[in-house]
N, CA, C and O of each residue as an XYZ file, in Angstrom:
436
protein
N     -10.318   -183.337    -36.285
C     -10.787   -184.614    -36.809
C     -10.249   -184.775    -38.225
O     -10.287   -183.842    -39.026
N      -9.749   -185.970    -38.522
C      -9.304   -186.305    -39.875
C     -10.042   -187.569    -40.325
O     -10.524   -188.354    -39.507
N     -10.115   -187.739    -41.619
C     -10.777   -188.910    -42.188
C      -9.750   -189.717    -42.957
O      -9.009   -189.187    -43.785
N      -9.719   -191.000    -42.669
C      -8.829   -191.918    -43.375
C      -9.615   -192.584    -44.501
O     -10.666   -193.183    -44.274
N      -9.092   -192.468    -45.705
C      -9.652   -193.148    -46.867
C      -8.664   -194.235    -47.272
O      -7.513   -193.948    -47.602
N      -9.119   -195.480    -47.247
C      -8.288   -196.594    -47.693
C      -8.833   -197.029    -49.046
O      -9.996   -197.416    -49.160
N      -7.997   -196.966    -50.060
C      -8.393   -197.399    -51.397
C      -7.785   -198.778    -51.628
O      -6.571   -198.962    -51.537
N      -8.647   -199.734    -51.927
C      -8.215   -201.100    -52.196
C      -8.388   -201.402    -53.675
O      -9.398   -201.043    -54.281
N      -7.415   -202.051    -54.236
C      -7.602   -202.686    -55.539
C      -7.762   -204.163    -55.217
O      -6.832   -204.813    -54.739
N      -8.959   -204.686    -55.487
C      -9.269   -206.065    -55.115
C      -9.359   -206.948    -56.345
O      -9.553   -206.471    -57.463
N      -9.216   -208.233    -56.118
C      -9.433   -209.233    -57.157
C     -10.926   -209.201    -57.487
O     -11.741   -209.371    -56.580
N     -11.320   -208.990    -58.750
C     -12.744   -208.876    -59.076
C     -13.545   -210.145    -58.799
O     -14.772   -210.091    -58.714
N     -12.875   -211.272    -58.659
C     -13.569   -212.524    -58.374
C     -13.701   -212.772    -56.867
O     -14.220   -213.805    -56.446
N     -13.227   -211.816    -56.062
C     -13.267   -211.979    -54.610
C     -14.107   -210.900    -53.928
O     -13.836   -210.529    -52.786
N     -15.118   -210.398    -54.624
C     -15.982   -209.366    -54.030
C     -16.711   -209.894    -52.800
O     -16.885   -209.158    -51.829
N     -17.139   -211.147    -52.822
C     -17.827   -211.711    -51.662
C     -16.874   -211.834    -50.471
O     -17.267   -211.582    -49.333
N     -15.635   -212.219    -50.731
C     -14.645   -212.306    -49.659
C     -14.342   -210.913    -49.101
O     -14.145   -210.757    -47.896
N     -14.303   -209.902    -49.974
C     -14.093   -208.537    -49.496
C     -15.249   -208.109    -48.593
O     -15.031   -207.460    -47.569
N     -16.471   -208.469    -48.969
C     -17.637   -208.129    -48.142
C     -17.532   -208.784    -46.764
O     -17.881   -208.167    -45.758
N     -17.058   -210.014    -46.711
C     -16.863   -210.698    -45.424
C     -15.813   -209.968    -44.590
O     -15.997   -209.757    -43.391
N     -14.718   -209.589    -45.232
C     -13.650   -208.823    -44.597
C     -14.201   -207.509    -44.042
O     -13.897   -207.139    -42.908
N     -15.004   -206.809    -44.830
C     -15.572   -205.523    -44.435
C     -16.532   -205.675    -43.254
O     -16.516   -204.854    -42.337
N     -17.361   -206.711    -43.267
C     -18.304   -206.929    -42.154
C     -17.548   -207.155    -40.841
O     -17.975   -206.686    -39.786
N     -16.433   -207.870    -40.910
C     -15.635   -208.081    -39.692
C     -15.103   -206.747    -39.164
O     -15.148   -206.498    -37.959
N     -14.599   -205.886    -40.061
C     -14.119   -204.575    -39.620
C     -15.266   -203.744    -39.057
O     -15.052   -202.897    -38.190
N     -16.475   -203.981    -39.545
C     -17.638   -203.272    -39.016
C     -17.859   -203.530    -37.533
O     -18.484   -202.722    -36.846
N     -17.348   -204.650    -37.037
C     -17.412   -204.961    -35.605
C     -16.151   -204.510    -34.873
O     -16.227   -203.952    -33.778
N     -14.997   -204.753    -35.480
C     -13.709   -204.526    -34.815
C     -13.360   -203.045    -34.685
O     -12.947   -202.598    -33.615
N     -13.520   -202.296    -35.749
C     -13.068   -200.901    -35.748
C     -13.794   -200.065    -34.693
O     -13.127   -199.385    -33.914
N     -15.132   -200.084    -34.631
C     -15.801   -199.264    -33.610
C     -15.438   -199.670    -32.181
O     -15.307   -198.808    -31.313
N     -15.275   -200.961    -31.927
C     -14.961   -201.366    -30.554
C     -13.532   -201.018    -30.160
O     -13.153   -201.142    -28.995
N     -12.738   -200.579    -31.141
C     -11.387   -200.116    -30.846
C     -11.294   -198.592    -30.882
O     -10.202   -198.032    -30.978
N     -12.458   -197.921    -30.805
C     -12.495   -196.490    -30.562
C     -12.481   -195.567    -31.757
O     -12.174   -194.384    -31.615
N     -12.808   -196.078    -32.939
C     -12.770   -195.246    -34.132
C     -14.165   -195.155    -34.748
O     -14.938   -196.112    -34.708
N     -14.473   -193.985    -35.320
C     -15.764   -193.715    -35.954
C     -15.745   -194.237    -37.393
O     -15.316   -193.537    -38.310
N     -16.209   -195.464    -37.577
C     -16.240   -196.084    -38.902
C     -17.386   -195.508    -39.716
O     -18.538   -195.542    -39.283
N     -17.079   -194.983    -40.888
C     -18.112   -194.532    -41.822
C     -18.592   -195.728    -42.630
O     -19.794   -195.903    -42.829
N     -17.656   -196.556    -43.097
C     -18.058   -197.773    -43.774
C     -17.019   -198.287    -44.752
O     -16.019   -197.634    -45.050
N     -17.301   -199.488    -45.236
C     -16.524   -200.120    -46.295
C     -17.422   -200.184    -47.517
O     -18.604   -200.513    -47.413
N     -16.863   -199.871    -48.663
C     -17.627   -199.751    -49.890
C     -17.017   -200.640    -50.963
O     -15.833   -200.522    -51.279
N     -17.830   -201.531    -51.522
C     -17.387   -202.489    -52.534
C     -17.872   -202.058    -53.913
O     -18.801   -201.256    -54.016
N     -17.261   -202.575    -54.966
C     -17.690   -202.233    -56.316
C     -19.165   -202.544    -56.542
O     -19.674   -203.580    -56.116
N     -19.833   -201.623    -57.220
C     -21.240   -201.813    -57.574
C     -21.446   -201.554    -59.061
O     -21.963   -202.415    -59.773
N     -21.054   -200.393    -59.532
C     -21.090   -200.036    -60.948
C     -19.742   -199.441    -61.309
O     -19.043   -198.903    -60.450
N     -19.387   -199.535    -62.549
C     -18.101   -198.984    -62.979
C     -16.998   -199.987    -62.717
O     -17.071   -201.125    -63.179
N     -15.980   -199.578    -61.982
C     -14.842   -200.448    -61.699
C     -15.267   -201.686    -60.917
O     -16.056   -201.602    -59.976
N     -14.740   -202.820    -61.316
C     -15.001   -204.071    -60.591
C     -13.896   -204.360    -59.584
O     -13.924   -205.385    -58.903
N     -12.920   -203.454    -59.488
C     -11.755   -203.739    -58.657
C     -11.471   -202.700    -57.579
O     -10.582   -202.915    -56.755
N     -12.188   -201.590    -57.552
C     -11.902   -200.524    -56.592
C     -12.891   -200.577    -55.439
O     -14.105   -200.592    -55.644
N     -12.354   -200.604    -54.218
C     -13.162   -200.606    -52.999
C     -12.537   -199.610    -52.023
O     -11.378   -199.222    -52.168
N     -13.334   -199.202    -51.016
C     -12.855   -198.214    -50.046
C     -13.252   -198.593    -48.632
O     -14.279   -199.233    -48.408
N     -12.429   -198.192    -47.694
C     -12.756   -198.175    -46.277
C     -12.587   -196.743    -45.817
O     -11.605   -196.094    -46.179
N     -13.540   -196.222    -45.011
C     -13.505   -194.820    -44.614
C     -13.854   -194.709    -43.134
O     -14.856   -195.267    -42.685
N     -13.026   -193.988    -42.377
C     -13.329   -193.739    -40.973
C     -12.737   -192.421    -40.515
O     -11.772   -191.915    -41.089
N     -13.345   -191.871    -39.458
C     -12.876   -190.636    -38.828
C     -12.075   -190.974    -37.583
O     -12.378   -191.926    -36.863
N     -11.042   -190.167    -37.346
C     -10.222   -190.325    -36.150
C      -9.708   -188.947    -35.732
O      -9.566   -188.054    -36.568
N      -9.433   -188.777    -34.456
C      -9.096   -187.459    -33.924
C      -7.802   -186.883    -34.497
O      -7.745   -185.696    -34.821
N      -6.756   -187.717    -34.626
C      -5.441   -187.205    -35.032
C      -4.566   -188.360    -35.490
O      -4.937   -189.526    -35.354
N      -3.411   -188.030    -36.028
C      -2.462   -189.087    -36.414
C      -1.919   -189.811    -35.181
O      -1.632   -191.006    -35.245
N      -1.778   -189.100    -34.064
C      -1.348   -189.755    -32.820
C      -2.406   -190.763    -32.373
O      -2.067   -191.869    -31.953
N      -3.681   -190.392    -32.461
C      -4.763   -191.311    -32.110
C      -4.779   -192.502    -33.067
O      -5.104   -193.620    -32.668
N      -4.430   -192.262    -34.319
C      -4.365   -193.339    -35.302
C      -3.307   -194.365    -34.902
O      -3.550   -195.568    -34.995
N      -2.145   -193.909    -34.463
C      -1.073   -194.824    -34.060
C      -1.517   -195.685    -32.882
O      -1.254   -196.887    -32.864
N      -2.182   -195.091    -31.908
C      -2.678   -195.848    -30.755
C      -3.757   -196.842    -31.192
O      -3.789   -197.973    -30.707
N      -4.626   -196.432    -32.090
C      -5.669   -197.311    -32.629
C      -5.057   -198.513    -33.344
O      -5.517   -199.641    -33.164
N      -4.033   -198.282    -34.148
C      -3.395   -199.395    -34.877
C      -2.811   -200.412    -33.904
O      -2.857   -201.613    -34.171
N      -2.266   -199.958    -32.790
C      -1.730   -200.876    -31.778
C      -2.865   -201.699    -31.163
O      -2.724   -202.908    -30.978
N      -3.990   -201.048    -30.846
C      -5.146   -201.782    -30.297
C      -5.675   -202.783    -31.322
O      -6.027   -203.909    -30.970
N      -5.729   -202.379    -32.569
C      -6.235   -203.244    -33.631
C      -5.357   -204.487    -33.789
O      -5.872   -205.591    -33.969
N      -4.049   -204.314    -33.723
C      -3.120   -205.438    -33.854
C      -3.258   -206.425    -32.702
O      -2.964   -207.610    -32.864
N      -3.701   -205.950    -31.539
C      -3.866   -206.817    -30.367
C      -5.251   -207.451    -30.293
O      -5.467   -208.366    -29.497
N      -6.184   -206.983    -31.103
C      -7.558   -207.487    -31.077
C      -7.619   -208.842    -31.791
O      -7.204   -208.930    -32.946
N      -8.119   -209.894    -31.148
C      -8.150   -211.222    -31.781
C      -8.924   -211.259    -33.102
O      -8.471   -211.894    -34.055
N     -10.075   -210.597    -33.178
C     -10.827   -210.582    -34.434
C     -10.106   -209.745    -35.487
O     -10.153   -210.056    -36.677
N      -9.438   -208.678    -35.039
C      -8.629   -207.878    -35.959
C      -7.501   -208.703    -36.554
O      -7.272   -208.669    -37.763
N      -6.799   -209.441    -35.711
C      -5.723   -210.321    -36.192
C      -6.269   -211.366    -37.156
O      -5.665   -211.640    -38.193
N      -7.419   -211.950    -36.808
C      -8.027   -212.969    -37.674
C      -8.408   -212.371    -39.027
O      -8.282   -213.033    -40.057
N      -8.873   -211.123    -39.027
C      -9.263   -210.498    -40.288
C      -8.053   -210.166    -41.147
O      -8.094   -210.334    -42.366
N      -6.971   -209.693    -40.524
C      -5.729   -209.477    -41.265
C      -5.259   -210.793    -41.893
O      -4.861   -210.825    -43.057
N      -5.309   -211.880    -41.109
C      -4.896   -213.199    -41.610
C      -5.795   -213.671    -42.750
O      -5.314   -214.245    -43.727
N      -7.107   -213.430    -42.625
C      -8.056   -213.802    -43.673
C      -7.706   -213.096    -44.982
O      -7.680   -213.732    -46.036
N      -7.439   -211.800    -44.931
C      -7.098   -211.035    -46.141
C      -5.819   -211.559    -46.782
O      -5.725   -211.661    -48.005
N      -4.843   -211.888    -45.952
C      -3.581   -212.430    -46.475
C      -3.789   -213.797    -47.112
O      -3.313   -214.071    -48.213
N      -4.515   -214.649    -46.388
C      -4.760   -216.010    -46.866
C      -5.546   -216.000    -48.186
O      -5.244   -216.769    -49.099
N      -6.541   -215.136    -48.276
C      -7.383   -215.046    -49.474
C      -6.740   -214.227    -50.594
O      -7.216   -214.225    -51.729
N      -5.656   -213.534    -50.258
C      -4.990   -212.659    -51.236
C      -5.997   -211.693    -51.854
O      -6.109   -211.577    -53.074
N      -6.730   -211.000    -50.974
C      -7.811   -210.114    -51.401
C      -7.326   -208.896    -52.176
O      -8.009   -208.433    -53.090
N      -6.163   -208.376    -51.824
C      -5.757   -207.078    -52.348
C      -4.590   -207.172    -53.310
O      -3.589   -207.841    -53.056
N      -4.756   -206.486    -54.412
C      -3.655   -206.290    -55.344
C      -2.838   -205.095    -54.862
O      -1.614   -205.049    -54.987
N      -3.584   -204.114    -54.296
C      -2.948   -202.883    -53.826
C      -3.813   -202.250    -52.746
O      -5.035   -202.394    -52.753
N      -3.173   -201.552    -51.823
C      -3.875   -200.837    -50.753
C      -3.166   -199.510    -50.516
O      -1.962   -199.478    -50.260
N      -3.920   -198.412    -50.602
C      -3.381   -197.070    -50.363
C      -4.198   -196.400    -49.271
O      -5.407   -196.608    -49.171
N      -3.539   -195.607    -48.465
C      -4.198   -194.927    -47.343
C      -3.838   -193.447    -47.399
O      -2.677   -193.081    -47.586
N      -4.861   -192.597    -47.231
C      -4.636   -191.156    -47.193
C      -5.513   -190.569    -46.090
O      -6.628   -191.033    -45.849
N      -4.986   -189.539    -45.424
C      -5.720   -188.859    -44.366
C      -6.077   -187.462    -44.862
O      -5.210   -186.700    -45.290
N      -7.380   -187.136    -44.797
C      -7.858   -185.853    -45.288
C      -8.661   -185.142    -44.210
O      -9.225   -185.775    -43.318
N      -8.704   -183.822    -44.305
C      -9.463   -183.003    -43.369
C     -10.629   -182.381    -44.133
O     -10.447   -181.861    -45.233
N     -11.820   -182.434    -43.553
C     -13.003   -181.855    -44.178
C     -12.939   -180.336    -44.003
O     -13.047   -179.833    -42.885
N     -12.766   -179.621    -45.089
C     -12.636   -178.168    -45.020
C     -13.899   -177.446    -45.491
O     -13.908   -176.217    -45.567
N     -14.954   -178.180    -45.804
C     -16.198   -177.547    -46.264
C     -17.196   -177.319    -45.141
O     -18.269   -176.764    -45.380
N     -16.873   -177.733    -43.923
C     -17.796   -177.567    -42.793
C     -17.825   -176.131    -42.314
O     -16.815   -175.441    -42.455
N     -18.906   -175.642    -41.762
C     -20.172   -176.349    -41.609
C     -20.994   -176.304    -42.904
O     -20.956   -175.324    -43.648
N     -21.720   -177.369    -43.147
C     -22.563   -177.457    -44.335
C     -23.917   -176.821    -44.052
O     -24.398   -176.811    -42.919
N     -24.511   -176.295    -45.104
C     -25.862   -175.760    -44.985
C     -26.865   -176.897    -44.932
O     -26.510   -178.049    -45.178
N     -28.115   -176.587    -44.613
C     -29.146   -177.626    -44.548
C     -29.467   -178.176    -45.941
O     -29.398   -177.463    -46.942
N     -29.812   -179.438    -45.973
C     -30.213   -180.066    -47.224
C     -31.591   -179.551    -47.609
O     -32.498   -179.511    -46.778
N     -31.748   -179.160    -48.859
C     -33.020   -178.651    -49.361
C     -33.586   -179.665    -50.333
O     -32.903   -180.088    -51.265
N     -34.815   -180.050    -50.122
C     -35.480   -180.976    -51.026
C     -36.201   -180.178    -52.097
O     -37.073   -179.368    -51.782
N     -35.846   -180.398    -53.378
C     -36.496   -179.630    -54.458
C     -37.946   -179.983    -54.637
O     -38.617   -179.421    -55.502
């Protein structure tokens, strides 16, 4: 299992549009077979940094997922919405593997 972290640099005046974009992915991504962790918008600190995070089995599975996503009507509409709104100044994607597993139980102090 690998985790994809998408780092977005967004227009600070388009946080509401980013939230709309993220809610759409909240429907599209899971129905296309990927474990969505979530989309995260600026809250404190940077007004321009946002993230999308999801788990996927492998890079091969990622390629198949991207093909399904491109064919999904709501996925296409969301890509078009982001382009039309010019939501992103920059978008970076990195795939990481969780190497700290298994984690111990959470202890409440």
